[in-house]
One Martini backbone bead per residue (centre of mass of N, CA, C, O) as a GRO file, in nm:
protein
  171
    1MET     BB    1  -1.351   5.217   0.900
    2SER     BB    2  -1.466   4.920   0.891
    3SER     BB    3  -1.490   4.903   0.580
    4SER     BB    4  -1.183   4.923   0.521
    5HIS     BB    5  -1.104   4.688   0.694
    6SER     BB    6  -1.278   4.475   0.535
    7LYS     BB    7  -1.140   4.526   0.263
    8ARG     BB    8  -0.858   4.448   0.358
    9MET     BB    9  -0.930   4.160   0.441
   10THR     BB   10  -1.026   4.064   0.159
   11ASN     BB   11  -0.756   4.124   0.019
   12ASN     BB   12  -0.584   3.935   0.201
   13GLN     BB   13  -0.741   3.678   0.135
   14ASN     BB   14  -0.692   3.688  -0.171
   15CYS     BB   15  -0.382   3.675  -0.150
   16GLU     BB   16  -0.369   3.408  -0.008
   17SER     BB   17  -0.523   3.250  -0.229
   18MET     BB   18  -0.310   3.320  -0.460
   19ASP     BB   19  -0.074   3.149  -0.338
   20GLU     BB   20  -0.226   2.925  -0.418
   21THR     BB   21  -0.272   2.664  -0.588
   22PRO     BB   22  -0.514   2.509  -0.761
   23GLU     BB   23  -0.450   2.227  -0.647
   24GLU     BB   24  -0.478   2.305  -0.346
   25ARG     BB   25  -0.763   2.413  -0.355
   26ILE     BB   26  -0.896   2.153  -0.449
   27ARG     BB   27  -0.789   1.966  -0.226
   28LEU     BB   28  -0.899   2.139   0.028
   29THR     BB   29  -1.216   2.121  -0.070
   30GLY     BB   30  -1.267   1.805  -0.182
   31LYS     BB   31  -1.338   1.773  -0.487
   32SER     BB   32  -1.025   1.713  -0.569
   33ILE     BB   33  -0.760   1.488  -0.562
   34GLY     BB   34  -0.427   1.512  -0.705
   35LYS     BB   35  -0.268   1.366  -0.479
   36SER     BB   36  -0.025   1.114  -0.425
   37CYS     BB   37   0.177   0.856  -0.341
   38LEU     BB   38   0.414   0.771  -0.563
   39ILE     BB   39   0.576   0.548  -0.423
   40LEU     BB   40   0.336   0.361  -0.354
   41GLN     BB   41   0.222   0.343  -0.645
   42ILE     BB   42   0.471   0.199  -0.766
   43ALA     BB   43   0.479  -0.042  -0.576
   44LEU     BB   44   0.193  -0.144  -0.641
   45TYR     BB   45   0.233  -0.179  -0.944
   46PHE     BB   46   0.466  -0.395  -0.925
   47ASN     BB   47   0.308  -0.592  -0.735
   48ILE     BB   48   0.083  -0.661  -0.935
   49TYR     BB   49   0.281  -0.797  -1.143
   50PHE     BB   50   0.438  -0.993  -0.939
   51SER     BB   51   0.229  -1.175  -0.788
   52PRO     BB   52   0.137  -1.380  -1.010
   53ILE     BB   53   0.425  -1.489  -1.054
   54TYR     BB   54   0.473  -1.585  -0.770
   55PHE     BB   55   0.230  -1.779  -0.728
   56VAL     BB   56   0.271  -1.957  -0.975
   57THR     BB   57   0.563  -2.045  -0.916
   58PHE     BB   58   0.510  -2.171  -0.640
   59TYR     BB   59   0.290  -2.376  -0.728
   60LEU     BB   60   0.454  -2.528  -0.943
   61SER     BB   61   0.687  -2.609  -0.749
   62CYS     BB   62   0.516  -2.770  -0.559
   63GLN     BB   63   0.424  -2.981  -0.769
   64SER     BB   64   0.720  -3.072  -0.862
   65PHE     BB   65   0.830  -3.106  -0.532
   66MET     BB   66   0.643  -3.303  -0.366
   67ASN     BB   67   0.833  -3.555  -0.314
   68GLU     BB   68   1.035  -3.387  -0.111
   69LEU     BB   69   0.799  -3.372   0.082
   70ARG     BB   70   0.625  -3.375   0.352
   71GLU     BB   71   0.312  -3.374   0.465
   72MET     BB   72   0.334  -3.120   0.651
   73GLU     BB   73   0.474  -2.936   0.439
   74ILE     BB   74   0.251  -2.940   0.237
   75PHE     BB   75   0.030  -2.818   0.417
   76PHE     BB   76   0.186  -2.560   0.487
   77THR     BB   77   0.233  -2.453   0.201
   78LYS     BB   78  -0.067  -2.446   0.104
   79THR     BB   79  -0.170  -2.256   0.326
   80LEU     BB   80   0.016  -2.015   0.274
   81LEU     BB   81  -0.058  -1.979  -0.027
   82THR     BB   82  -0.362  -1.928   0.018
   83ILE     BB   83  -0.347  -1.690   0.213
   84GLY     BB   84  -0.167  -1.504   0.031
   85SER     BB   85  -0.356  -1.498  -0.224
   86ILE     BB   86  -0.614  -1.393  -0.082
   87ILE     BB   87  -0.492  -1.123   0.048
   88GLU     BB   88  -0.361  -0.970  -0.197
   89ILE     BB   89  -0.597  -0.838  -0.337
   90PRO     BB   90  -0.722  -0.652  -0.117
   91ARG     BB   91  -0.458  -0.517  -0.037
   92LEU     BB   92  -0.412  -0.369  -0.315
   93VAL     BB   93  -0.688  -0.224  -0.324
   94PHE     BB   94  -0.655  -0.062  -0.065
   95GLY     BB   95  -0.400   0.084  -0.154
   96TYR     BB   96  -0.506   0.228  -0.406
   97THR     BB   97  -0.766   0.370  -0.281
   98GLY     BB   98  -0.621   0.511  -0.046
   99ASN     BB   99  -0.415   0.669  -0.213
  100TYR     BB  100  -0.588   0.804  -0.436
  101ASN     BB  101  -0.849   0.892  -0.237
  102HIS     BB  102  -0.775   0.947   0.060
  103ARG     BB  103  -0.826   0.680   0.249
  104VAL     BB  104  -0.769   0.595   0.566
  105PRO     BB  105  -0.895   0.313   0.603
  106HIS     BB  106  -0.753   0.178   0.362
  107ILE     BB  107  -0.460   0.230   0.445
  108LEU     BB  108  -0.489   0.079   0.719
  109CYS     BB  109  -0.571  -0.193   0.601
  110PHE     BB  110  -0.319  -0.228   0.424
  111TRP     BB  111  -0.113  -0.216   0.657
  112LEU     BB  112  -0.230  -0.448   0.830
  113MET     BB  113  -0.218  -0.671   0.612
  114THR     BB  114   0.085  -0.645   0.564
  115THR     BB  115   0.201  -0.671   0.860
  116PHE     BB  116   0.000  -0.925   0.992
  117ILE     BB  117  -0.008  -1.125   0.730
  118GLN     BB  118   0.182  -1.113   0.476
  119PHE     BB  119   0.460  -1.103   0.610
  120PRO     BB  120   0.453  -1.360   0.780
  121VAL     BB  121   0.392  -1.547   0.539
  122GLN     BB  122   0.659  -1.491   0.393
  123LEU     BB  123   0.851  -1.575   0.620
  124LEU     BB  124   0.743  -1.868   0.626
  125MET     BB  125   0.811  -1.933   0.329
  126GLN     BB  126   1.123  -1.918   0.381
  127THR     BB  127   1.128  -2.195   0.568
  128ILE     BB  128   1.085  -2.374   0.359
  129PRO     BB  129   1.242  -2.619   0.164
  130LEU     BB  130   1.194  -2.487  -0.121
  131THR     BB  131   1.389  -2.228  -0.064
  132THR     BB  132   1.661  -2.376  -0.156
  133LYS     BB  133   1.591  -2.280  -0.410
  134PRO     BB  134   1.709  -2.018  -0.582
  135PHE     BB  135   1.457  -1.908  -0.728
  136LEU     BB  136   1.259  -1.909  -0.482
  137ALA     BB  137   1.432  -1.735  -0.300
  138THR     BB  138   1.433  -1.482  -0.479
  139ILE     BB  139   1.121  -1.431  -0.502
  140ASN     BB  140   1.087  -1.406  -0.194
  141VAL     BB  141   1.270  -1.167  -0.142
  142ILE     BB  142   1.128  -0.970  -0.324
  143MET     BB  143   0.859  -0.978  -0.172
  144ILE     BB  144   0.972  -0.882   0.102
  145ILE     BB  145   1.079  -0.610  -0.001
  146PHE     BB  146   0.805  -0.503  -0.080
  147LEU     BB  147   0.680  -0.518   0.208
  148ILE     BB  148   0.874  -0.336   0.355
  149PHE     BB  149   0.829  -0.089   0.183
  150GLU     BB  150   0.517  -0.067   0.224
  151ILE     BB  151   0.524  -0.038   0.528
  152SER     BB  152   0.696   0.225   0.548
  153VAL     BB  153   0.518   0.399   0.345
  154GLY     BB  154   0.236   0.351   0.473
  155ILE     BB  155   0.289   0.508   0.739
  156PHE     BB  156   0.344   0.775   0.603
  157VAL     BB  157   0.076   0.810   0.455
  158PHE     BB  158  -0.106   0.790   0.702
  159ARG     BB  159   0.010   1.045   0.846
  160TRP     BB  160  -0.047   1.239   0.614
  161LEU     BB  161  -0.361   1.197   0.604
  162VAL     BB  162  -0.421   1.281   0.902
  163LYS     BB  163  -0.313   1.582   0.845
  164LEU     BB  164  -0.512   1.647   0.598
  165ILE     BB  165  -0.810   1.620   0.687
  166PRO     BB  166  -0.847   1.890   0.854
  167ARG     BB  167  -0.798   2.074   0.606
  168ILE     BB  168  -1.043   1.984   0.441
  169LYS     BB  169  -1.270   2.046   0.658
  170GLN     BB  170  -1.210   2.361   0.680
  171SER     BB  171  -1.302   2.434   0.376
   0.00000   0.00000   0.00000
């Protein structure tokens, strides 16, 4: 009787595993993870192409309008531009690797760098007198919109990954 019960259990287990798609089985065993958050991936993709344009444009405009700014504003602008450009590259790398490889520490680092460093820097960049120029104000607002979107989607991806990790470890 126990042998028929164990055969029935293995048949039920096989049926349960047949309900899973091959992609889910691969993802849950940890061999290869096929899914990432497409929304965050698209936002990071466009941000990677927009960031160099943003920083080069802001730098060139700082150089061309330097005579309109006071000495303290020049120092403040150059400091913010330097901090923002230095932080941007590792921030985007952490976002890509964390999202694509499902690495929770990388997504957390991406979210923290975006929320507590890059977002305040961009908000401060909005307050400098150069952003009274329409073109600079427009590209700065676009960058702030990117950051707000990445912050909101990043916390969603972080929560999703934290729920996914125990399922991967159980397999």
